[in-house]
Structure formats: C-alpha cells, structure tokens
C-alpha positions in Angstrom: 75.5 107.7 101.2 78.0 106.3 98.3 79.4 109.9 97.9 80.0 110.4 102.1 81.5 107.2 101.8 84.1 108.6 99.3 84.6 111.4 101.5 85.6 109.2 104.4 88.6 108.1 102.3 89.7 112.1 101.5 93.0 112.2 104.1 91.8 116.4 103.4 88.9 115.3 105.5 90.2 112.8 108.2 88.4 113.7 111.5 85.8 115.8 109.7 82.3 114.5 111.4 79.6 112.7 109.4 77.2 115.6 110.0 79.4 118.0 108.4 80.3 115.1 105.7 77.5 114.9 104.7 77.0 118.6 103.9 80.2 118.6 102.1 78.4 116.0 99.8 75.5 118.3 99.2 77.7 121.3 98.1 80.4 119.2 95.8 79.7 118.4 92.1 80.5 114.9 90.8 81.9 115.2 87.6 83.4 112.9 85.1 86.1 113.5 82.7 87.2 111.7 79.5 90.7 110.7 78.9 93.1 114.0 77.9 89.8 117.1 79.1 91.4 120.1 80.5 89.6 120.6 83.6 91.3 124.0 84.0 93.9 126.0 82.0 96.9 128.0 83.8 95.5 131.7 84.1 91.6 130.3 85.1 90.1 132.0 88.1 90.5 129.9 90.7 86.6 128.9 91.7 87.2 125.8 93.9 89.3 122.7 94.4 89.0 119.3 93.4 89.3 115.8 94.6 90.0 112.5 92.9 87.8 109.4 93.1 88.5 107.5 90.0 91.3 107.9 87.4 94.3 110.5 87.2 95.1 113.7 86.8 98.2 115.6 85.8 98.7 119.3 86.8 101.4 120.6 84.8 102.9 123.8 83.0 103.6 124.7 79.3 107.0 126.7 78.3 106.8 129.6 75.9 108.4 127.2 73.1 105.5 124.5 74.0 107.5 122.3 76.1 105.2 120.4 78.9 106.6 119.7 82.5 104.5 117.8 84.5 104.5 119.1 88.0 102.4 116.3 90.0 100.2 113.3 89.3 97.3 112.7 91.4 95.3 109.5 92.0 91.9 108.9 94.1 91.3 110.2 97.1 94.2 112.9 96.7 93.2 116.9 96.4 94.2 118.9 93.9 94.0 123.2 93.4 92.9 123.7 96.9 95.7 127.0 97.1 92.1 128.5 94.9 90.4 128.4 98.4 92.8 130.5 100.2 94.5 133.1 97.8 91.1 133.6 95.8 93.5 133.9 92.6 93.7 132.2 89.5 95.0 128.7 88.6 98.7 128.5 88.6 99.0 125.3 86.3 97.0 123.2 83.8 95.0 120.2 85.1 94.2 117.4 82.9 92.5 114.0 83.2 95.0 111.0 81.9 92.5 108.7 81.9 88.7 109.0 82.4 88.2 110.1 85.8 85.8 110.8 87.9 86.4 114.1 90.3 84.4 116.0 92.9 84.5 119.5 92.7 83.9 122.1 95.6 83.1 125.5 94.9 85.2 127.9 96.9 82.1 129.8 98.3 80.1 127.3 99.4 83.3 125.6 101.0 84.4 128.6 102.5 81.0 128.9 104.3 81.6 125.3 105.6 85.2 126.0 107.4 83.4 129.1 109.3 81.3 126.4 111.1 83.8 123.4 111.2 87.2 124.7 111.8 88.8 121.2 111.5 88.6 121.6 107.9 91.0 124.5 107.7 93.3 122.8 109.8 93.2 119.5 107.5 93.4 121.9 104.4 96.6 123.0 105.9 98.3 120.0 106.7 97.3 118.7 103.2 98.9 122.0 101.4 101.8 121.8 104.0 102.7 117.9 102.6 102.5 119.3 99.1 104.6 122.0 99.6 107.1 119.3 101.1 106.9 116.9 98.0 106.9 120.2 95.4 110.5 121.6 96.8 111.9 117.8 96.7 110.9 117.9 93.0 112.4 121.0 92.6 115.3 119.6 94.2 115.4 116.8 92.3 115.0 118.6 88.9 117.8 121.2 90.0 120.6 118.9 91.3 120.2 115.5 90.5 121.0 113.9 87.2 117.8 112.0 85.3 119.4 108.7 86.4 119.3 110.0 89.7 115.7 111.3 89.6 114.3 107.8 88.0 116.0 106.3 91.1 114.0 108.0 93.7 111.0 107.9 91.6 111.2 103.9 91.4 112.2 103.6 94.8 108.9 106.0 95.8 106.9 103.4 93.7 108.3 100.6 95.8 107.6 102.1 99.2 104.0 103.3 97.8 103.6 99.3 97.5 105.3 98.5 101.2 108.9 98.1 99.7 107.5 95.8 97.0 110.3 94.6 94.5 107.8 94.5 91.6 105.8 96.8 90.8 104.0 98.4 87.8 104.6 101.9 86.5 101.8 104.3 87.1 101.7 106.4 84.0 102.8 106.0 80.4 106.7 106.5 80.4 105.9 109.8 77.7 104.5 111.1 80.9 107.2 110.0 83.2 109.4 111.3 81.0 108.1 115.0 81.5 107.4 114.6 85.1 111.5 113.8 85.4 112.0 116.5 83.2 113.7 114.9 79.9 112.7 113.0 76.9 111.3 109.5 76.4 114.0 108.5 74.3 116.5 109.5 77.0 114.2 107.6 79.5 114.3 104.4 77.6 118.0 104.4 77.3 118.4 105.3 81.2 116.2 102.4 81.6 118.3 100.0 79.3 121.4 101.0 81.3 119.6 100.4 84.2 118.8 96.9 83.2 122.2 95.9 81.7 123.6 97.0 85.3 121.2 94.7 86.8 119.3 97.4 89.1 116.3 96.7 87.6 114.4 94.2 85.1 111.5 95.8 83.1 109.0 94.1 80.9 106.7 96.8 79.4 105.4 98.7 82.3 106.7 96.1 85.2 109.3 97.1 86.8 111.4 94.7 89.3 113.9 95.9 91.3 117.2 93.5 91.3 119.4 95.8 93.6 118.0 98.2 95.6 120.9 99.5 97.6 122.8 99.8 93.7 119.6 102.0 93.2 119.4 103.9 96.7 123.0 104.9 95.9 122.4 106.1 92.3 119.1 108.3 94.0 121.5 109.8 96.5 124.1 110.6 93.7 126.5 108.1 95.1 127.0 106.2 92.1 126.2 107.1 88.1 125.0 105.0 85.3 
C-alpha cells in the first residue's frame, strides 16, 4: 500500500488505474543508495528505468580529460533513464546518488509487458520524454549561447519559480555540483555570486538565496545586461 501511494505521486503514472498501479508495485525493485553510489555507468546495458522516491540523483557525462558535466539532477517523484525502455540500447550517461536516496527500479521486460495491457502508461511516458527533451534543449541552448552569469540567473529564476516565485529559497544542490550543471568551475561560480551580491541582484547566506532585484536578474538571464 505504501508503494502504491508513492506511485500515485509520480507524473509518469498520472491517470493510471489503481489496479495497474498495484501491478506496477509488484514488478518494481525498491532500492536504497548511499551518497556517492553509482547506480549505473555510461555504456551499461539499459535494463530498465528508475523513479526517485527520496533523495537526489545526478545524471552526468565525463569528458576524455576527466571533466564532469552534470546534465540533470532528479528529486522525489521524478523518473530517469526511461529511454532504455524504448531503445533497448545502453545508458548514455552515468547516474549517481548525490545524497542518501530511495529509488524504485522498473525492469524493462516486465514494464513493457504492462504497457501492452495498459497503453496509457506508454502515453504518459511519451509525455515525460517530451518534457525531458524540451528541458535538455534549453540546457544545450543555455550552455552554448549564454555566458555563465546568464546561466546562473536562469537557474536562480527557475528555483524561484519552483517555489511559486518566492524571493527567498535554498540552493537545492552543493555549489560544486551547481558549477558543473552550469558548465563552469566552483571558483568562477563564487566570483559571479559575489558580483551579483555587490550589484544588489541577490543576497546570499550560505545555501540561502534572496532575490533583491528580480527584473535585473531577468534582464541578465535574457542577455540584455551583463555583470
């Protein structure tokens, strides 16, 4: 019953009947990972997909020279590695728990069998993948077209919007991880945060961020101004 309640909160399974949620609960594997545990590696066989229940998981690539680029960070209720269900190929990146995490794993073979009995599962998954593709295209655009201050401004506005446009919120990941997500290094990120503070755009206290000038931050995100 507890597992079904968790599944009801996952967007991927929105609209799925209680009967099929119970069947999903029967095929999944309830797993826990400590911080730093690698869930799968780039190139591993795509044997299924995952949903984060508690904690956070980062998806990242590593360049030939060892530089890490974070592509996504997923939290409670968010699925990842769904592509493996459709392509039958290999995982295209690494997945690692960045804090103690509880994750549901759905084996590909068992899930595909359920899709055949309830097409709404496939429709929900396609919608999820479409949204993921949209987010990824925005990430590519941001990394290629915006300077680092603009990327950071976009991310801070995103976090604010996640909290119903709250002007004060907490960074949801460590600054080293945020730097990787933005395609920069921690030292550069720290300098940019300091400049934003001095210009009166934000006020920072540890992981706490307070937006002082939302319009100024939006102009920086849009590339209309520079630090």
